[in-house]
DSSP file (Angstrom, degrees, kcal/mol; ACC not computed):
  #  RESIDUE AA STRUCTURE BP1 BP2  ACC     N-H-->O    O-->H-N    N-H-->O    O-->H-N    TCO  KAPPA ALPHA  PHI   PSI    X-CA   Y-CA   Z-CA
    1    1 A M              0   0    0      0, 0.0    41,-3.5     0, 0.0     2,-0.4   0.000 360.0 360.0 360.0 141.5    4.5   -5.3  -11.6
    2    2 A F  E     -A   41   0A   0     39,-0.2     2,-0.5    41,-0.0    39,-0.2  -0.934 360.0-160.9-115.1 140.3    1.4   -7.2  -10.8
    3    3 A V  E     -A   40   0A   0     37,-3.0    37,-2.8    -2,-0.4     2,-0.4  -0.971   5.8-157.3-121.3 124.7   -0.6   -9.4  -13.2
    4    4 A R  E     +A   39   0A   0     -2,-0.5     2,-0.3    35,-0.2    35,-0.2  -0.848  17.1 176.8-107.4 145.9   -4.2  -10.3  -12.5
    5    5 A L  E     -A   38   0A   0     33,-2.7    33,-2.7    -2,-0.4     2,-0.5  -0.964  25.1-139.5-140.0 147.5   -5.6  -13.4  -14.2
    6    6 A Q  E     -A   37   0A   0     -2,-0.3     2,-0.4    31,-0.2    31,-0.2  -0.974  26.8-164.4-109.6 131.7   -8.9  -15.3  -14.1
    7    7 A A  E     -A   36   0A   0     29,-3.0    29,-2.9    -2,-0.5     3,-0.1  -0.939  27.4-153.5-122.5 143.3   -8.6  -19.0  -14.1
    8    8 A D  S    S-     0   0    0     -2,-0.4     2,-0.3    27,-0.2    27,-0.2   0.706  83.9  -6.0 -77.9 -27.6  -11.0  -21.8  -14.8
    9    9 A S  S    S-     0   0    0     25,-0.2     2,-0.1    27,-0.1    -1,-0.1  -0.955  93.4 -62.7-158.4 174.7   -9.0  -24.3  -12.6
   10   10 A K        +     0   0    0     -2,-0.3     2,-0.3    25,-0.1    24,-0.2  -0.455  63.6 157.1 -66.7 141.0   -5.8  -24.7  -10.6
   11   11 A S  E     -B   33   0B   0     22,-2.0    22,-2.4    -2,-0.1     2,-0.4  -0.969  41.4-117.8-155.0 163.7   -2.8  -24.4  -12.8
   12   12 A D  E     -B   32   0B   0     -2,-0.3    47,-0.3    20,-0.2     2,-0.3  -0.939  35.8-154.8-105.9 142.2    1.0  -23.6  -12.9
   13   13 A L  E     -B   31   0B   0     18,-2.0    18,-1.4    -2,-0.4    17,-1.0  -0.783  15.5-151.2-116.0 162.3    2.2  -20.7  -14.9
   14   14 A I  E     -BC  29  57B   0     43,-2.3    43,-2.7    -2,-0.3     2,-0.5  -1.000  11.3-163.4-122.2 128.1    5.2  -19.5  -16.6
   15   15 A F  E     +BC  28  56B   0     13,-2.2    13,-2.8    -2,-0.4     2,-0.3  -0.965  15.0 176.7-113.7 113.4    5.8  -15.8  -17.0
   16   16 A S  E     -BC  27  55B   0     39,-2.4    39,-2.5    -2,-0.5     2,-0.4  -0.958  18.0-156.1-127.9 153.2    8.3  -14.7  -19.6
   17   17 A V  E     -BC  26  54B   0      9,-2.3     8,-2.8    -2,-0.3     9,-1.6  -0.948  15.2-169.8-121.0 136.8    9.6  -11.4  -20.9
   18   18 A F  E     -BC  24  53B   0     35,-3.2    35,-2.5    -2,-0.4     6,-0.2  -0.964  23.6-116.5-129.7 142.0   11.2  -10.8  -24.4
   19   19 A S    >   -     0   0    0      4,-2.4     3,-1.4    -2,-0.3    33,-0.1  -0.193  42.6-101.2 -55.9 164.7   13.0   -8.1  -26.1
   20   20 A L  T 3  S+     0   0    0     31,-0.4    -1,-0.1     1,-0.3    32,-0.1   0.683 125.3  58.0 -63.4 -20.3   11.3   -6.7  -29.2
   21   21 A S  T 3  S-     0   0    0      2,-0.1    -1,-0.3     1,-0.0    -2,-0.0   0.496 124.3-102.3 -85.2  -2.2   13.7   -8.8  -31.3
   22   22 A G  S <  S+     0   0    0     -3,-1.4     2,-0.4     1,-0.3    -2,-0.1   0.483  71.4 143.4 104.3  -5.1   12.5  -12.0  -29.6
   23   23 A M        -     0   0    0      1,-0.1    -4,-2.4     2,-0.0     2,-0.3  -0.642  53.7-119.2 -85.1 131.2   15.1  -12.7  -27.2
   24   24 A K  E     +B   18   0B   0     -2,-0.4    -6,-0.3    -6,-0.2     3,-0.1  -0.437  38.2 167.9 -68.7 121.9   14.0  -14.2  -23.8
   25   25 A I  E     +     0   0B   0     -8,-2.8     2,-0.3     1,-0.4    -7,-0.2   0.790  62.1  15.1 -99.3 -37.4   15.1  -11.8  -21.1
   26   26 A L  E     -B   17   0B   0     -9,-1.6    -9,-2.3     2,-0.0    -1,-0.4  -0.991  57.6-178.6-143.9 137.5   13.3  -13.0  -18.0
   27   27 A S  E     -B   16   0B   0     -2,-0.3     2,-0.4   -11,-0.2   -11,-0.2  -0.972   1.9-176.8-139.5 132.9   11.5  -16.2  -17.1
   28   28 A K  E     -B   15   0B   0    -13,-2.8   -13,-2.2    -2,-0.4     3,-0.3  -0.965  15.7-171.6-127.4 115.1    9.7  -17.0  -13.8
   29   29 A E  E     +B   14   0B   0     -2,-0.4   -15,-0.2   -15,-0.2     3,-0.1  -0.666  51.5  41.2-113.9 163.8    8.1  -20.5  -13.4
   30   30 A N  E     +     0   0B   0    -17,-1.0     2,-0.8     1,-0.2    -1,-0.2   0.779  55.7 163.1  67.2  40.7    6.0  -22.3  -11.1
   31   31 A F  E     -B   13   0B   0    -18,-1.4   -18,-2.0    -3,-0.3     2,-0.7  -0.734  28.0-152.1 -73.0 106.9    3.5  -19.6  -10.3
   32   32 A E  E     -B   12   0B   0     -2,-0.8     2,-0.3   -20,-0.2   -20,-0.2  -0.784  17.3-177.7 -97.4 125.5    0.7  -21.7   -8.8
   33   33 A I  E     -B   11   0B   0    -22,-2.4   -22,-2.0    -2,-0.7     2,-0.2  -0.835  14.4-140.3-119.0 158.1   -2.8  -20.2   -9.3
   34   34 A I        -     0   0    0     -2,-0.3   -27,-0.2   -24,-0.2   -25,-0.2  -0.506  40.9 -74.5-106.8 172.2   -6.2  -21.3   -8.0
   35   35 A R  S    S+     0   0    0     -2,-0.2     2,-0.3   -27,-0.2   -27,-0.2  -0.529 104.1  25.5 -63.0 135.1   -9.6  -21.3   -9.8
   36   36 A G  E    S-A    7   0A   0    -29,-2.9   -29,-3.0    -2,-0.2     2,-0.3  -0.730 113.1  -9.9 106.3-156.3  -11.0  -17.7   -9.8
   37   37 A E  E     +A    6   0A   0     -2,-0.3     2,-0.3   -31,-0.2   -31,-0.2  -0.661  63.3 178.3 -81.8 137.7   -9.1  -14.4   -9.7
   38   38 A N  E     -A    5   0A   0    -33,-2.7   -33,-2.7    -2,-0.3     2,-0.4  -0.968  17.2-157.3-133.8 155.6   -5.4  -14.4   -9.0
   39   39 A T  E     -A    4   0A   0     -2,-0.3     2,-0.4   -35,-0.2   -35,-0.2  -0.986  10.7-168.7-132.3 124.6   -2.7  -11.8   -8.8
   40   40 A I  E     -A    3   0A   0    -37,-2.8   -37,-3.0    -2,-0.4     2,-0.5  -0.910  15.4-136.3-117.6 150.3    0.9  -12.5   -9.2
   41   41 A K  E     -A    2   0A   0     -2,-0.4     2,-0.4   -39,-0.2   -39,-0.2  -0.884  17.4-168.6-100.7 120.6    3.8  -10.3   -8.4
   42   42 A I        -     0   0    0    -41,-3.5     2,-0.7    -2,-0.5    -2,-0.0  -0.959  17.0-139.4-109.1 134.7    6.8  -10.0  -11.0
   43   43 A N        +     0   0    0     -2,-0.4     3,-0.3     1,-0.1   -41,-0.0  -0.852  25.9 171.3 -90.0 109.6   10.0   -8.3  -10.1
   44   44 A L    >   +     0   0    0     -2,-0.7     3,-2.3     1,-0.1    -1,-0.1   0.198  40.1 114.5-102.9  10.4   11.2   -6.3  -13.1
   45   45 A T  T 3  S+     0   0    0      1,-0.3    -1,-0.1     0, 0.0    -2,-0.0   0.755  71.9  60.7 -55.6 -25.4   14.1   -4.4  -11.5
   46   46 A S  T 3  S+     0   0    0     -3,-0.3     2,-0.4     2,-0.0    -1,-0.3   0.493  88.5  90.2 -84.3   7.2   16.6   -6.1  -13.6
   47   47 A L  S <  S-     0   0    0     -3,-2.3     3,-0.1     1,-0.1    -3,-0.0  -0.770  74.7-128.2 -95.8 136.4   15.1   -4.8  -16.8
   48   48 A N        -     0   0    0     -2,-0.4    21,-0.2     1,-0.2    23,-0.1  -0.263  43.1 -78.6 -66.6 164.4   16.2   -1.5  -18.4
   49   49 A L  S    S+     0   0    0     21,-0.1     2,-0.3    22,-0.1    21,-0.2  -0.420  88.1  79.0 -62.8 146.1   13.7    1.1  -19.3
   50   50 A G  E    S- D   0  69B   0     19,-2.2    19,-2.7    -3,-0.1     2,-0.5  -0.951  78.7 -52.7 152.7-172.9   12.0    0.2  -22.6
   51   51 A I  E     + D   0  68B   0     -2,-0.3   -31,-0.4    17,-0.2     2,-0.3  -0.895  49.8 170.1-109.7 132.9    9.3   -1.8  -24.3
   52   52 A Y  E     - D   0  67B   0     15,-3.4    15,-3.1    -2,-0.5     2,-0.3  -0.883  28.6-127.0-131.4 164.0    9.0   -5.5  -24.0
   53   53 A L  E     -CD  18  66B   0    -35,-2.5   -35,-3.2    -2,-0.3     2,-0.3  -0.806  26.6-167.8-103.8 149.5    6.7   -8.4  -24.9
   54   54 A Y  E     -CD  17  65B   0     11,-2.6    11,-1.9    -2,-0.3     2,-0.3  -0.963   8.6-159.9-141.3 158.5    5.6  -10.8  -22.3
   55   55 A S  E     -CD  16  64B   0    -39,-2.5   -39,-2.4    -2,-0.3     2,-0.5  -0.989   3.3-163.0-134.4 142.7    3.8  -14.2  -22.3
   56   56 A V  E     +CD  15  63B   0      7,-2.4     7,-2.3    -2,-0.3     2,-0.4  -0.997  26.3 173.0-120.8 121.6    1.9  -15.9  -19.5
   57   57 A R  E     +CD  14  62B   0    -43,-2.7   -43,-2.3    -2,-0.5     5,-0.2  -0.973  20.5 175.9-139.4 148.0    1.4  -19.6  -20.2
   58   58 A N        -     0   0    0      3,-2.1   -45,-0.1    -2,-0.4   -47,-0.0  -0.498  59.8 -73.8-122.7-160.5    0.1  -22.8  -18.6
   59   59 A N  S    S+     0   0    0    -47,-0.3     3,-0.1    -2,-0.2   -46,-0.1   0.467 128.2  28.0 -82.5   4.9   -0.3  -26.2  -20.0
   60   60 A K  S    S+     0   0    0      1,-0.3     2,-0.3     0, 0.0    -1,-0.1   0.642 118.2  35.7-122.2 -36.5   -3.4  -25.2  -22.1
   61   61 A L        -     0   0    0      2,-0.0    -3,-2.1     0, 0.0     2,-0.4  -0.861  51.2-155.7-135.6 152.2   -3.2  -21.5  -23.0
   62   62 A V  E     -D   57   0B   0     -2,-0.3     2,-0.4    -5,-0.2    -5,-0.2  -0.998  11.2-171.6-130.1 125.3   -0.8  -18.7  -23.9
   63   63 A F  E     -D   56   0B   0     -7,-2.3    -7,-2.4    -2,-0.4     2,-0.3  -0.933   9.7-172.7-112.8 143.9   -1.5  -15.0  -23.3
   64   64 A T  E     +D   55   0B   0     -2,-0.4     2,-0.3    -9,-0.2    -9,-0.2  -0.882  10.3 153.4-133.7 163.3    0.8  -12.3  -24.7
   65   65 A G  E     -D   54   0B   0    -11,-1.9   -11,-2.6    -2,-0.3     2,-0.4  -0.991  40.0 -89.7-172.9 178.1    1.1   -8.5  -24.4
   66   66 A K  E     -D   53   0B   0     -2,-0.3     2,-0.4   -13,-0.2   -13,-0.3  -0.887  30.7-163.9-106.9 136.8    3.2   -5.5  -24.5
   67   67 A L  E     -D   52   0B   0    -15,-3.1   -15,-3.4    -2,-0.4     2,-0.6  -0.977   3.9-165.1-119.6 125.5    5.0   -4.1  -21.4
   68   68 A V  E     -D   51   0B   0     -2,-0.4     2,-0.7   -17,-0.2   -17,-0.2  -0.938   7.8-158.7-117.2 111.7    6.5   -0.5  -21.2
   69   69 A K  E     +D   50   0B   0    -19,-2.7   -19,-2.2    -2,-0.6    -2,-0.0  -0.810  23.0 161.9 -92.2 121.1    8.9   -0.1  -18.2
   70   70 A T              0   0    0     -2,-0.7    -1,-0.2   -21,-0.2   -21,-0.1   0.638 360.0 360.0-110.3 -26.1    9.1    3.6  -17.4
   71   71 A E              0   0    0    -23,-0.1   -22,-0.1     0, 0.0    -2,-0.1   0.320 360.0 360.0-129.0 360.0   10.6    3.7  -13.8
């Protein structure tokens, strides 16, 4: 999976995946991004097919969304 982000400044990110019940299933830390557009690659092969929630956060902001793994 690829996640594209626009950043105002250089930052470190944490990407986390949660089950629909809120249990953290996967967490990848220390993604360094630079100012401007960034693309990070997340390996989701350990996840079963299904629907998950994810968060991308740094020291200032948190972005959340829904993820559907079909393959």
